N, C-alpha and C positions, 0 to 999 in steps of 0.2 A: 583393387581399390577396397579399402577397408569397408566393412559393413556398417551402414549408418545405424546409430542407436535407436532403440525403442524407448519411448518416454511416457511416463505416467504423471499427469498433473492433477493434484488433489486440491479441490476447493478453489475459491478466488474469482468465481464469475463476477462478483461484485467489487473486485479490486483489480488484480493484474493478470489473472490466467488467460483472459481473452487476448490481451497483447501478446503474451508469450506464445500462445498457440499461433497467432497469425505471424509471428516472427519465425517460428519453427516451420510453418507450412505456408510460405507466402504465395500470393496470387500469380505473380509474375517471374518466379524463379523456382529453381529446384529445391525441394524440401531438405531440411537438415536431418530429418529423422525418416526411419523406415515405416514407423507406426506411431501414432499419438493417440493416447487415451486420456480424456478428461472427465473427471468424476466431481459431481457437486450435487447439492439437494434440489437445485432448481430444474424446472421443466424447460425445454427449449422449444417444444412444440405441443401446445402454444407456450410461449415464452412467459415465465412467472418472474423474470428479472430482466433488466435491460441487457440486450446483446449487442447492439450497434451493428452498422452495415458491414464493417470489415470482418468481424468475427463470424457473422451469419454467413458470409462467403466462404470463410475458412472451414466452417462445418460441412460444406458441400464437398470437400475433397474426400475421396474414398479411403485415404489412409488415416483419416481422423475418426475416432470412435467417441461419442459422447454417451456417458452413463449417468442417468439420474439415479442417485442412491444416497442413503443415509449412512454416512461414515461413522456415526456413533455405534452402530451395530457391528460387533466384532466378526460375525460371519460375513458381513458385507465387505469388510476390510480385506479379508482373505480372498474373496471372490475377485475384487477389482485389481488385486495383484496378479492374478492369473491372466496371462496374455491370450488373445484369441488363437485358435488353432493355426499352426503354420508360422507363429512368430516366436522368437526367442524371449526369455524372460526380460522384464523391464530393467534396462541399465541405468537410467536416470529418473529419479523421482523428484518432483518439484512440489513442495508443500506450502500451499497458501492458506491453510485452514485456520480457523479461530474466529471467535466473536468480535467483530469490530465496532459494534455499538457501544458507546461510551458509557451508558447508564445501566448496563446489565449487572446483575448482583454477583456476589461470590459464587453461589452454587451453579449459576448458569455459566459463568467464565470457567469454572473448574470443569464442567461437563464438556462445554462446547469448544474449549481452547486447549487446556492443559491435558486432560484425560485423553481427548481425541488425538492430539499431537503425539502424545507418548505411545498410544496404541499403533499409530501409523508408523512411527520410528522403529518400534519393536518388530513390526512385520517386515519392514524394509531390511532391517538387520538380518533377520532369518533368510530373506531372499538374496542377501549378499549383493545389494545393489551397488553399482560403482560409484554413484554419487547421490546424496540425499541433500537437497538444497532447500533451506528454510528461509522464507521471507519474514522478517521481523520489522514491522512498522515502527516509526519513531515515537512510541509511546512512553517517552522518558522526559524529565524535567532537566533540560540542559541549560547552561548559563545563559542569562538574558542578554548580555552584552560582553564585548571585549574579547571573548575567547571561545574556542570551539572544543567539542569533546572528541578525542581520538578513542580508538578501540580499547585502549588500556584503562581509560577512566571507567568509573562506576557510578554512572548517573542514576538518580532515584526513579524508579518506575512511576509513571503518572496515574494516579487513581486506580480503582479496582481492575480495570482493563490492563493497564500497564503492568500491574503486579503479576497477573496470571499469564500474560504473554511472556513475561521474563521467566516465570517458573517453568513455562513450557520449554524454553531454551536450556534451562538446567536439567530438566528431565531428559531431553533429547541428548544433551552433551554427555550424560552419564550412561548412555546405552552403549554397551561394549560392541565393538565391531560395526558401528554405524558410520558410514563414510559421510559425515555431516559437514556442511559448510553453511553458515549464516550470513545472509546479507541484509544489512540495516539501511534502508534508503531514507533520504530526506522526504520533503513533501512532493509527491508524485503528481505530475500533470501531463497533459498530452491529449491527443484525439480520443474522444469517446470515454474519457476519465471522469467518473461522477464523483467518486469518494474523495475524501481529503479536504484540505483547506484552500486549494488554489482555484479549482473550478467555481466554488461558491463566490469567491472574490471577483472573479470574471463576470459572473452573473450580476453582482452588485454594480459592476461598472455599467452594465446594460440598463439596469434599474435607474441609476442616477443620470444617465443620459436621457432616459424618457422623462424623468422628473425635472430635467434641466437644473440640476443641483450640484453643488460640490460634494464629491464622495469623501467622507470623513471616517477614519478609523478611530477607535476609542483612546488608545494609549498614546501619550506624547513622547514615549521612549522610542524614537524614530529608528534606532539601530538595533532593535530586537530582530534577531536573525530568524529568517524562515527559509533555510537552505532548501533548494529544489532540485529535482532531477526529472528528466523526461522519461515517459513510460517506455519508450524504445530503448533508452539506455538501461533501464531496469531489466528488460528482457535480454538484452545483449549481456549484461553482467551476470545474470543467473546462469546463462549458457556458458559463459567464460569460466565461472568457478566450478561448474560441473566438469567441464573439460580439464580443468587444472587439477582437481582432486582425483580424477580417475586413475592416472598413472602413479600417483603418490601413495594413496591410501591414507587412512585417518592418523596413523601415528606420525608419519612424516609431515602431514598437513598441520597437525597440532604443533610440531616443532617450528614450522615456518610461520604459522599465522595464528596459533592457538591463544585465546584469551580466557581469562579466569571469569567464571559466571558465580558471582557472589550472591548469598541469600539476601532477599529484600522484602520479606513478607513477615507476617506474624506467625510465631512458631505454632501456635494452637491451630491455625488454619490448615497447616499441610500435614499434620501428623497421620491423617487418614487417606491422603490423597496418593493413589497408586503412582509410582514412578518418580515421585518428586524426591530429590536427594534430601538427606538430613541437613538442617540448617548450618551445621558445621563443616559440611563437605562442600568443596569448591571445584566442580567439574570444569574441564577445559574444552574449548572447541574453537575451530577457525571462524573468525568473525571479521566481516569487512563492512565498513561504512560505504555509502554510495551517494554522493551529492555532485552537482555540476560545478562549474567554475564561477558562477555568478556571485557566490556569497550573498545571496538575496537577503534583504532585510524587509520589515514591515513597510518601511518608507519606499524602498526601491521597487518592490513588487506593486505597491499601490500606484506609484508614479507611472510604471510601464502600462498597467491597465488603463489608467486615466488617459494616457496618450493615445491609446488605441480608440477609445470611445469619444476623445475630444472634449474631455470634462476637467474640471479643476479637482485637485486632490489635496487633503490636509487632515488635520487631527482635531478631535473635540478638545476642548480646553481642560485645564487642570481640574476644574470642578467635577466634570463628568468622570475623568480618570480616577479622581480620588474616591468618588462615590462607588465606582466599580472595585476599587482596591479594598474598600471597607465593606463590600458586600451590601452597601446601603441602596435599597430599592432596586437591587440588581434584577430580580424577576420582572419588575415592573418595566424597567429600561429595555430589557430584552424583548419583552412582549411588545412594547411600542415600536422597537426596530422591526420586529418580524411583521407587525401589522402593516407598517409602511411598505416594506419591501414586497410582501405578498400581494398587497393591493395593487402596486404598480406592476408586478410581474404578471398578475392575472389579466390586467388590462393589455399588456403587450401580447400575451398568448391569444386573447380573443380578437384583438384588433389586427393581428397578423392576416395577411391575405396570401394563402389560405390561413385560417386559424390553426393552432397546434395544440389542441386541448389535451392530447395524450402525451405530451412531452414528458420524459423522465426528470427533466431539469426543474429545480425549484429554488426559490429565493429564500426559503426558510433557513435561518441560521440556528444551529444548536448552541445551547448556552456555553458549553465548554469551548466552543470555537471562539467566543468573545473573551476568553480568559487571557490573562497576561502570561503567555508561555513562548517558548522559542524552539526552534528545530536548528540546532547548531553542531554540525559534525565536520571533522576533518576527513577529506576524501582521498589522501595521497596513498594509503596503504595498498588499496586494491590495484592501483596503478603501478606501484613498485613491486609488489609480490606476484600478482597475476599477470601484470603487463596490460591491463585493460586501459583502452582509450575511449573517451567519450565521443559519441557521434554528435551529440546536441549539448554543447558546453555552456550555453548561455540561455537564460530565461529572459526573453526580450519581446518586443512588439510583435515580431513575426510568430513567436511561440503562442502568444495570445490569439492572434488571428487564426492560427492553425487549429486551435481548440474550437473557437467559434465556428470556423469552416466546417469541421467535422460533423458538428450537430446541424448546421444549416444545410449541408449537402443531403443529409438523411431526412430533412423536414421535421427537426425537433427543436430548432431554434427560431423564435419569432422574427420575421423578416423586417420588423420595425426597428430591431435592436442593432 
């Protein structure tokens, strides 16, 4: 029997690395790896970020090694790539690093996303890892209606965050001998998933059930796509592309799935950033979109959530949508929305029996999440090239119940909702 790979997971406790770890080292089945190391800035004992019950169980497995470390430090990067005594070098590296907060400035994104990602890629290339898989969140402006973006399209990065996450891809793609594969998922949802736009909308459903009101979204463009993907399929896809590139190597993988990474920044901002290719350079790397078969829209997602909570669903009128479009009183409107949601959620938390005052869940909605944007990707390439098959092809009412159930089971969801 072939030796199981050793795996290094970098960052992502606040996004997807917890789910990947539990997929690689499941509770009730043989692990897929011989050794798993997870590295992030957070403490797990005591926890300084949300861990979730499933991941907490995964950490108890003796083949799992968690290291709290600052990967910004070059010396630390070298250390975490050194496996424990008795283990072979890491064969697969999964890179979840990067600043996901929307409002961070250029210097913060450069340091915490692009320079960090580049330094990790350089070290991985030196170590000759068989697969280096980068998770690229959908921080792009895709078409609002009618069509989806495939991997050959060149969507504009969204905001400062999107620009530097995209520059990180260009920097990684330009590293010689790095066996890089990029996976770009849609809006991720599933058990114990806090980040993104799906779980907050599920919480909104609970809020409006408590208020006994119709849940209304702001924009009357009902067919704005919010393509989704289950976190379990994200883990499975990351593993699938690692297995795919291992026997091929980068050159062959580029021929089969390589896509051009065009410059999308201001020239003056990149000239002194280490590792970022020149604006005229167009590096190539394998890129796969990952979305389920739901082709979810703002309308279909809202209706699914409303069905679960037994509430009505609709949209605010043209006046409110126009005000948002023109940035008229936007801050005031968002403030009013958050005040209403937070007040109701606080009541739910404290009226719960028992109360759940320490829940990581919040009804607060960040301003950018109320913007008119879409997540619209074609998902056939990974199926055709890698042979990947979705295990959770639909975002439906059972999916919403599963999310709520994962929090309720661990006592972080109010039992009145």
